[in-house]
C-alpha positions as CSV (number, residue, x, y, z in Angstrom):
1,M,166.2,238.8,217.8
2,T,169.0,239.3,215.3
3,R,169.9,242.7,213.8
4,E,168.5,241.7,210.5
5,E,165.1,240.8,212.0
6,I,165.1,244.1,213.9
7,N,165.8,246.0,210.7
8,E,163.1,244.1,208.9
9,E,160.5,245.0,211.7
10,I,161.5,248.6,211.5
11,H,161.1,248.6,207.7
12,K,157.7,247.0,208.0
13,E,156.6,249.7,210.5
14,I,157.9,252.4,208.2
15,Q,156.1,250.9,205.2
16,K,152.9,250.6,207.2
17,E,153.1,254.3,208.1
18,Q,153.8,255.3,204.5
19,N,150.8,253.2,203.3
20,K,148.6,254.8,205.9
21,E,149.7,258.3,204.7
22,K,149.0,257.3,201.1
23,R,145.5,256.1,202.0
24,K,144.8,259.4,203.8
25,K,145.9,261.4,200.8
26,I,143.8,259.3,198.5
27,I,140.7,259.6,200.7
28,K,141.3,263.4,201.0
29,S,141.7,263.7,197.2
30,L,138.5,261.7,196.7
31,I,136.6,263.9,199.2
32,I,137.8,267.1,197.4
33,I,136.8,265.6,194.0
34,I,133.3,264.7,195.3
35,L,132.9,268.1,196.8
36,I,133.9,269.8,193.6
37,V,131.5,267.6,191.6
38,L,128.7,268.3,194.1
39,I,129.3,272.0,194.1
40,G,129.7,272.1,190.4
41,S,126.5,270.1,189.8
42,T,124.6,272.2,192.2
43,C,125.8,275.4,190.5
44,F,125.1,274.0,187.0
45,Y,121.6,272.9,188.0
46,G,120.9,276.2,189.7
47,Y,122.1,278.2,186.7
48,T,120.4,276.1,184.0
49,T,117.1,275.9,186.0
50,Y,116.7,279.1,187.9
51,I,118.8,281.7,186.0
52,S,119.1,280.7,182.3
53,T,115.4,279.9,182.1
54,V,114.1,283.3,183.3
55,K,116.5,286.0,182.0
56,V,114.5,287.1,179.0
57,V,116.4,288.8,176.2
58,V,114.8,291.1,173.5
59,R,116.0,290.2,170.0
60,E,115.6,293.2,167.6
61,Y,115.4,292.8,163.8
62,R,114.9,295.2,160.9
63,I,112.8,293.8,158.1
64,K,113.4,295.6,154.8
65,N,111.2,294.7,151.8
66,K,110.0,296.8,148.9
67,K,106.6,295.1,149.1
68,I,105.8,296.7,152.5
69,P,103.3,299.5,152.0
70,T,104.4,303.0,152.9
71,S,101.8,303.2,155.6
72,F,103.4,300.2,157.3
73,N,106.9,301.8,157.4
74,G,108.2,301.7,160.9
75,I,105.5,299.5,162.4
76,K,106.7,297.4,165.3
77,I,105.8,293.7,165.7
78,I,106.5,291.6,168.8
79,Q,106.5,287.8,168.6
80,I,106.2,285.7,171.7
81,S,106.2,281.9,171.7
82,D,106.2,278.7,173.8
83,L,105.4,280.1,177.3
84,H,104.8,276.6,178.6
85,F,103.2,278.3,181.6
86,G,103.7,276.3,184.7
87,S,107.1,274.9,183.8
88,T,109.9,277.5,184.2
89,F,107.5,280.3,183.4
90,S,105.3,281.7,186.2
91,F,103.1,284.8,186.8
92,K,106.3,286.7,187.9
93,E,108.0,286.0,184.5
94,L,104.7,286.8,182.7
95,D,104.5,290.2,184.4
96,N,108.1,291.0,183.4
97,T,107.5,289.9,179.8
98,I,104.3,291.9,179.5
99,K,106.2,294.9,180.8
100,L,108.9,294.4,178.2
101,I,106.2,294.2,175.5
102,N,104.1,297.2,176.5
103,E,107.2,299.4,177.0
104,R,107.9,299.0,173.3
105,K,104.4,300.0,172.2
106,P,104.0,297.4,169.5
107,D,101.6,297.8,166.6
108,L,101.2,294.1,166.3
109,V,101.7,291.2,168.8
110,V,101.8,287.6,167.6
111,F,101.9,284.4,169.6
112,T,103.2,281.3,167.9
113,G,101.8,278.6,170.1
114,D,102.2,276.5,173.3
115,L,100.8,278.5,176.1
116,I,100.5,276.0,178.9
117,S,103.0,273.2,180.0
118,K,101.7,269.8,179.2
119,D,101.8,268.5,182.7
120,Y,100.5,271.7,184.4
121,S,97.0,271.6,186.0
122,L,95.4,275.0,185.4
123,T,92.7,275.8,187.9
124,T,89.8,278.1,187.1
125,K,91.2,280.8,189.3
126,K,94.6,280.6,187.6
127,Q,93.0,280.5,184.2
128,E,91.1,283.7,184.9
129,K,94.3,285.4,186.2
130,L,96.3,284.3,183.2
131,T,93.6,285.5,180.9
132,N,93.5,289.0,182.5
133,K,97.3,289.3,182.3
134,L,97.4,288.4,178.6
135,K,94.5,290.8,178.0
136,S,96.7,293.6,179.4
137,I,99.1,293.3,176.4
138,T,98.4,296.2,174.2
139,S,98.9,296.8,170.4
140,S,97.4,299.2,167.9
141,L,96.7,296.7,165.1
142,G,95.7,293.7,167.2
143,K,97.0,290.6,168.8
144,Y,97.0,287.2,167.0
145,A,97.8,283.7,168.0
146,I,98.0,280.2,166.5
147,L,97.7,276.8,168.2
148,G,100.9,274.9,169.1
149,D,101.3,271.2,169.5
150,S,100.5,271.5,173.3
151,D,97.5,273.7,172.9
152,T,94.0,272.4,173.5
153,E,90.4,273.8,173.2
154,E,90.8,275.1,176.7
155,I,93.7,277.2,175.5
156,S,91.6,278.5,172.6
157,T,89.2,279.9,175.2
158,I,92.1,281.7,177.0
159,Y,93.3,283.2,173.7
160,N,89.8,284.5,172.8
161,Q,89.0,285.9,176.2
162,S,92.4,287.7,176.3
163,S,91.6,289.6,173.1
164,F,93.9,287.5,170.9
165,T,92.5,286.7,167.4
166,L,93.1,283.0,167.0
167,L,94.0,282.1,163.4
168,R,93.2,278.5,162.6
169,N,94.6,277.8,159.2
170,E,93.3,281.1,158.0
171,S,94.5,284.6,157.0
172,E,93.6,288.2,157.6
173,L,94.3,291.4,155.8
174,L,95.7,294.1,158.0
175,Y,95.3,297.8,157.2
176,K,97.0,300.9,158.5
177,D,96.1,304.4,157.4
178,S,95.6,303.4,153.7
179,N,93.9,300.9,151.5
180,E,97.1,298.9,151.0
181,P,97.1,296.0,153.4
182,I,99.6,293.3,154.4
183,L,98.5,289.7,154.8
184,L,98.8,287.8,158.0
185,V,98.6,284.0,157.8
186,G,98.1,281.7,160.8
187,L,98.9,278.0,160.4
188,S,97.9,275.6,163.2
189,S,100.4,273.0,164.4
190,S,100.6,269.5,162.9
191,K,98.7,268.2,166.0
192,N,95.9,270.7,165.7
193,N,94.4,269.9,162.2
194,Q,97.0,271.7,160.2
195,N,95.7,272.7,156.8
196,I,98.2,274.6,154.6
197,E,95.8,274.9,151.6
198,N,93.1,276.5,153.7
199,A,95.5,278.8,155.5
200,Y,96.7,280.2,152.2
201,N,93.4,280.3,150.3
202,Y,93.8,284.1,149.8
203,F,96.1,283.3,146.9
204,T,93.5,281.2,145.2
205,G,91.0,284.0,145.1
206,E,90.3,285.8,141.8
207,T,91.0,289.2,143.2
208,H,94.1,288.4,145.2
209,N,97.3,290.5,145.1
210,A,100.2,288.2,144.2
211,N,102.6,290.9,145.3
212,I,101.2,291.5,148.8
213,F,103.6,291.5,151.7
214,T,102.9,288.3,153.6
215,I,103.7,287.3,157.2
216,S,103.1,283.7,158.2
217,L,102.8,282.4,161.7
218,L,103.9,278.8,162.2
219,H,104.6,276.7,165.2
220,E,106.8,274.0,163.8
221,P,109.4,275.7,161.5
222,D,110.1,272.6,159.3
223,V,106.7,273.0,157.6
224,V,108.3,276.0,155.7
225,D,109.5,273.5,153.0
226,D,105.9,272.6,152.3
227,I,104.9,276.2,151.8
228,I,107.8,278.0,150.2
229,N,107.5,276.7,146.7
230,V,103.7,277.0,146.6
231,Y,102.7,280.2,148.4
232,P,104.6,283.5,148.4
233,T,105.7,284.4,151.9
234,D,108.1,287.1,152.8
235,L,108.4,286.6,156.6
236,F,107.9,283.4,158.6
237,L,107.7,283.6,162.4
238,A,107.9,280.3,164.2
239,G,108.5,278.7,167.6
240,H,108.6,275.1,168.9
241,S,112.4,274.5,168.6
242,H,113.5,276.7,171.5
243,N,116.6,277.1,169.4
244,G,117.8,273.8,170.8
245,T,117.3,274.6,174.5
246,I,121.0,273.7,175.1
247,R,123.5,275.1,172.7
248,I,127.2,274.2,172.4
249,P,129.2,277.4,172.6
250,F,131.7,278.6,170.0
251,I,130.2,276.3,167.3
252,N,126.7,277.5,168.4
253,Y,125.2,274.1,167.8
254,P,121.7,273.1,169.1
255,L,122.0,270.0,171.3
256,I,118.3,269.2,171.6
257,K,116.2,268.9,168.4
258,E,112.4,268.7,168.4
259,K,110.3,266.8,165.9
260,G,109.0,269.5,163.6
261,A,112.2,271.5,164.0
262,L,114.8,269.0,163.0
263,K,116.0,271.0,160.0
264,Y,115.2,274.5,161.1
265,N,116.0,275.3,164.7
266,N,118.4,278.3,164.8
267,E,117.5,281.9,165.2
268,H,117.3,282.9,161.6
269,Y,117.3,281.5,158.0
270,N,117.0,283.0,154.6
271,I,115.2,280.6,152.3
272,K,114.6,281.5,148.7
273,D,114.3,285.2,149.5
274,S,112.0,284.5,152.5
275,D,113.1,285.2,156.0
276,L,112.4,282.6,158.7
277,Y,112.8,283.8,162.4
278,I,112.5,281.2,165.1
279,S,111.8,282.3,168.7
280,S,113.8,280.6,171.5
281,G,110.5,280.7,173.5
282,L,109.9,281.9,177.0
283,G,109.3,278.7,179.0
284,S,110.9,275.3,178.9
285,E,109.1,271.9,179.2
286,K,112.5,270.3,180.0
287,G,113.0,272.7,182.9
288,I,116.5,273.8,181.8
289,R,118.4,276.1,179.4
290,L,122.0,276.6,178.7
291,F,123.6,279.2,176.3
292,C,120.1,279.7,175.0
293,R,118.2,282.4,176.8
294,P,114.4,282.8,176.6
295,S,113.4,285.7,174.3
296,I,110.9,287.8,172.7
297,N,111.4,288.9,169.1
298,F,111.0,292.6,168.2
299,F,110.7,293.5,164.5
300,R,110.5,296.8,162.7
301,L,109.2,296.9,159.1
302,T,110.4,299.2,156.4
303,N,110.4,299.5,152.6
304,K,113.4,301.8,152.5
C-alpha cells in the first residue's frame, strides 16, 4: 500500500469518527429538546388545568350613582357565574367559594347562569349535596338567579330548593329600610326563551318610576345592545364569556370568544352611562384557563 493510500485510509477513519461524534451531539440535542418540550408541556398543562382553574380571585368594585336610595348606601352585592360544576369546579372549590362569599356578609347574592357542566351526569345524591351547599350561602336581601345557556329544568329545581329566587324574564322590586326600592331584572339566556320585553315590563306600567336604580342580570353580555336604547339600566351583571378563558398578556386580549359574548367579553365596559361587568366565571367547560383566573365579583353601592 502506498503512502497516499495509507493517508487516505487514515483520513477516512478520522472523518468517520467525526461524523459519529456529530451524530451523537445531534441525538443528544434532540433528546434535550424533547425533554424540555415534554416538561414544559406537562407544566403548562398542570398550571392551566389544575392551578389557574381553581385559584379564585375576589374582584371588588364601587358603584356610585345618585339614583341609589340612601337606604341602599353601602349595601354589598356578590355576583357568581358559570360554575360549570363537574368540569374544573368540584365540591372542594364550591366550599372555598361559599366561604369567600359568606365571610363578606353580602346583602344580595346573584347568580348569572350555567350551574352544571354540559357533559356532567348529576346523580340524585350529588344534586341533594349541591343543593344543600348552595342553600348555605347567606344574604340579607335574598339570592337571585337566571338561567344560562347550559341550564335545564333540572337546574331550575336546584335553584328553587337552594333558596334562590329564579327570575325568568321578570323583575322584582327590592326594599331596604325605606319605601324607596331598587329594581332587579333577570333575563334568561337566548337558549332559555329569552324575552326582553317581558323582563322589563315594569317600565310599561302606568305607575313606574323612570328614575329607579336598575340592576339587570344577563347571561350573554352582547344582548346589552338590544336593551340599552330601550330600557334604562344602570348596572348590567353578566357571565358566559369567561373573559376569554385564555388571555394574551400585556395586550390583555381574550383568545377565546363565545357566541353571545363576541363584542363584550372583558371585565368592564361603560356604555351610554351604564356599567357592564362581566364575570370570568368559576368553572371552565374547556378545562383550562391562562392569565384569566376564576372570580367572584363584589360590589358596594353608594350615592355619595
